[in-house]
C-alpha positions in Angstrom: -16.7 17.1 7.2 -19.4 15.1 5.4 -20.2 18.0 3.2 -16.6 18.2 2.2 -16.6 14.5 1.3 -19.8 14.8 -0.7 -18.3 17.8 -2.5 -15.1 15.8 -3.5 -17.2 12.9 -4.7 -19.3 15.2 -6.8 -16.2 16.7 -8.4 -14.8 13.2 -9.0 -18.1 12.2 -10.8 -17.9 15.4 -12.8 -14.5 14.5 -14.1 -15.2 10.7 -14.3 -14.0 10.4 -18.0 -10.7 12.2 -17.3 -10.2 10.1 -14.2 -10.7 6.9 -16.2 -8.3 8.0 -18.8 -5.7 8.9 -16.2 -6.0 5.3 -14.7 -5.6 3.8 -18.2 -2.6 6.0 -19.0 -0.8 5.3 -15.7 -1.4 1.5 -16.1 -0.2 1.5 -19.7 2.8 3.7 -19.0 4.1 1.3 -16.3 4.4 -1.5 -18.8 5.2 0.5 -21.9 7.8 -1.2 -24.2 8.0 -4.3 -22.0 7.7 -7.7 -23.6 5.6 -9.3 -20.9 3.5 -6.3 -19.9 1.1 -7.0 -17.0 2.7 -10.4 -16.4 5.5 -8.5 -14.6 2.9 -7.7 -11.9 2.9 -11.4 -11.1 6.5 -12.3 -11.9 8.1 -9.5 -9.8 6.6 -10.5 -6.4 7.1 -14.2 -7.2 10.8 -13.6 -7.9 11.1 -11.6 -4.7 9.4 -14.4 -2.8 11.6 -17.0 -4.3 14.8 -15.1 -3.4 13.6 -14.3 0.2 12.6 -17.9 0.7 16.0 -19.2 -0.4 17.8 -16.6 1.8 15.7 -16.6 4.9 14.2 -20.0 5.3 17.3 -21.6 6.9 17.7 -18.6 9.2 14.1 -17.9 10.4 11.7 -20.4 9.0 13.3 -23.8 9.3 11.0 -25.1 12.0 8.0 -22.8 11.3 4.9 -24.0 9.5 3.7 -22.2 6.4 6.8 -20.0 6.4 6.5 -19.3 2.6 3.0 -18.0 3.2 4.3 -16.0 6.1 6.8 -14.4 3.8 4.3 -13.9 1.0 1.8 -12.1 3.2 4.5 -9.7 4.5 6.1 -9.0 1.1 2.7 -8.7 -0.6 1.5 -6.0 1.9 4.8 -4.2 1.9 5.1 -4.1 -1.9 1.6 -2.8 -2.2 2.3 0.0 0.2 5.6 0.9 -1.4 4.2 0.8 -5.0 1.2 2.9 -4.0 3.1 5.5 -2.0 6.0 5.9 -4.5 3.5 6.4 -7.3 1.5 8.9 -5.2 4.6 10.8 -4.2 5.3 11.8 -7.8 1.7 12.1 -9.0 1.5 15.9 -8.8 4.9 16.7 -10.3 4.5 14.1 -13.1 1.3 15.9 -14.1 2.6 19.5 -13.6 1.9 20.3 -17.3 -1.8 19.6 -16.9 -2.2 21.0 -13.4 -0.6 24.4 -14.3 -2.9 24.8 -17.3 -6.3 23.4 -16.2 -8.1 23.8 -12.9 -8.7 20.3 -11.8 -9.0 18.5 -8.4 -5.4 17.6 -7.8 -6.2 14.5 -5.8 -7.4 12.9 -9.0 -3.9 12.3 -10.2 -3.0 10.6 -6.9 -6.1 8.5 -6.9 -5.4 7.3 -10.5 -2.0 6.1 -9.4 -3.5 4.2 -6.5 -6.1 2.5 -8.7 -3.2 1.2 -10.9 -1.5 -0.1 -7.7 -4.7 -1.7 -6.5 -5.1 -3.6 -9.8 -1.5 -4.9 -9.4 -2.2 -5.9 -5.8 -5.4 -7.7 -6.8 -3.5 -9.8 -9.4 -0.8 -10.7 -6.9 -3.5 -11.5 -4.2 -4.9 -14.2 -6.5 -1.5 -15.8 -6.7 -1.2 -15.5 -2.9 -4.5 -17.5 -2.5 -3.2 -20.2 -4.9 0.0 -20.5 -2.8 -2.1 -20.9 0.4 -4.0 -23.7 -1.2 -0.9 -25.5 -2.4 0.6 -25.1 1.1 -2.3 -26.9 2.6 -4.2 -24.0 4.1 -7.9 -24.6 3.6 -10.1 -21.7 2.7 -12.5 -20.6 5.4 -15.3 -18.0 5.6 -13.1 -15.9 7.9 -11.0 -15.1 4.8 -13.8 -12.7 3.9 -12.5 -10.5 6.8 -9.4 -9.8 4.7 -11.5 -7.1 3.1 -11.2 -5.0 6.3 -7.3 -4.8 6.4 -7.2 -4.4 2.7 -9.6 -1.5 2.6 -8.0 0.3 5.6 -4.6 -0.3 4.0 -5.8 1.3 0.8 -7.0 4.4 2.7 -3.7 4.5 4.6 -1.8 4.4 1.3 -3.9 7.2 -0.1 -3.3 9.3 3.0 0.4 8.7 2.9 0.4 9.5 -0.9 -1.3 12.9 -0.1 1.4 13.7 2.4 4.3 12.6 0.2 3.1 14.2 -3.0 2.6 17.6 -1.2 6.1 17.3 0.3 7.7 16.3 -3.0 6.3 19.4 -4.7 8.1 21.7 -2.2 11.0 19.5 -1.1 12.5 17.3 -3.8 14.9 15.6 -1.5 12.0 13.7 0.0 12.4 11.0 -2.7 15.9 10.1 -1.4 14.8 10.2 2.2 11.8 8.0 1.4 14.1 5.4 -0.1 15.9 5.1 3.2 12.6 5.2 5.1 11.0 2.3 3.1 14.2 0.2 3.6 14.1 0.8 7.3 10.3 0.1 7.3 10.9 -3.3 5.6 13.2 -4.4 8.4 10.9 -3.2 11.1 7.7 -4.9 9.7 8.8 -8.5 10.5 8.4 -9.6 6.9 10.9 -12.4 7.0 11.4 -12.9 10.8 9.1 -13.7 13.8 8.6 -11.4 16.7 8.0 -14.3 19.2 11.6 -14.3 20.4 11.4 -10.7 21.6 10.1 -9.6 25.0 6.4 -8.7 25.4 7.3 -5.0 25.6 9.2 -5.1 22.3 6.4 -7.1 20.6 3.9 -4.3 21.6 6.3 -1.7 20.2 6.0 -3.3 16.8 2.3 -2.2 16.7 3.5 1.4 16.4 4.4 0.5 12.9 1.1 0.7 10.8 2.4 -1.7 8.2 3.2 -4.4 10.7 -0.4 -4.1 12.0 -1.9 -4.8 8.5 0.6 -7.6 7.8 -0.2 -9.2 11.2 -3.9 -9.0 10.6 -3.6 -10.9 7.3 -1.3 -13.5 8.8 -3.7 -14.1 11.8 -6.6 -14.9 9.4 -4.7 -16.9 6.8 -2.0 -18.7 8.8 -3.1 -18.7 12.4 -6.8 -19.3 11.6 -8.5 -16.7 13.7 -9.8 -13.1 13.3 -7.8 -10.6 15.4 -9.2 -9.0 18.5 -10.9 -5.5 18.4 -7.7 -3.5 19.3 -6.1 -4.7 16.0 -9.3 -3.6 14.1 -9.2 -0.3 15.8 -5.5 0.3 15.1 -6.0 -0.5 11.4 -8.8 2.1 11.2 -7.0 4.7 13.3 -3.8 4.6 11.2 -5.8 4.8 8.0 -8.0 7.8 9.1 -5.0 9.6 10.7 -3.0 9.4 7.4 -6.0 10.3 5.4 -6.9 13.2 7.7 -3.4 14.7 7.8 -3.1 14.3 4.0 -6.4 15.9 3.3 -5.6 18.9 5.6 -2.3 19.5 3.8 -4.0 19.4 0.4 -6.7 21.8 1.6 -4.2 24.2 3.1 -1.6 24.2 0.3 -3.8 23.5 -2.7 -3.2 26.7 -4.5 0.4 27.1 -3.3 1.4 24.0 -5.2 1.4 25.9 -8.5 4.2 28.2 -7.4 6.5 25.3 -7.0 5.8 23.5 -10.3 
């Protein structure tokens, strides 16, 4: 296992220049011919937050403290997951012209898409911290623990990207099914509502949703003021490694078969 990881890292270093160019291309392509360019990375989540705040505050957050931050944390995490996995899903087919002509590690194209998503996420995260300060939430050393859910979420996104990109090469309908899935996931991740009103059994069922686990971890640190217990840490890691492991196995098994479908 470790030897395989070292081998992939060595290959990535060998193609470092190409990988950097792919990241630049993907990032520039996203904002090509737009007047505001990267600013859309900040405007888009803020507009979504504004709309959700107007629509849901009177229904779910009227008597709840820091409801805007509650919304922002959920929407920020969900948007990062959606942007990363959508980009990852099309990463192989979008580069079919290169893949069919040059023998390159195929995961490079997926990773480049994820780097672009991480940059967008980082920019939005800065705005999130500004909102927390404006909302009266004091910064605390425990905020450093946000690194853990963010890193595990990145690994989870990459793993899901591996799975989706492989499926998309063979089964094009996956993009339409994924649209339905992400919509369902949004409603099951408690982005704009609280789970306190549900029974204890139902509340535990929410933890079967990996995205809910990452969102909850961030909310506990920022809003509730404490670091989650070890089961939450374990769940974050298990979901990330499971997605990454399944995705890596699929790539290893069908690596050369992808060419026949491109």
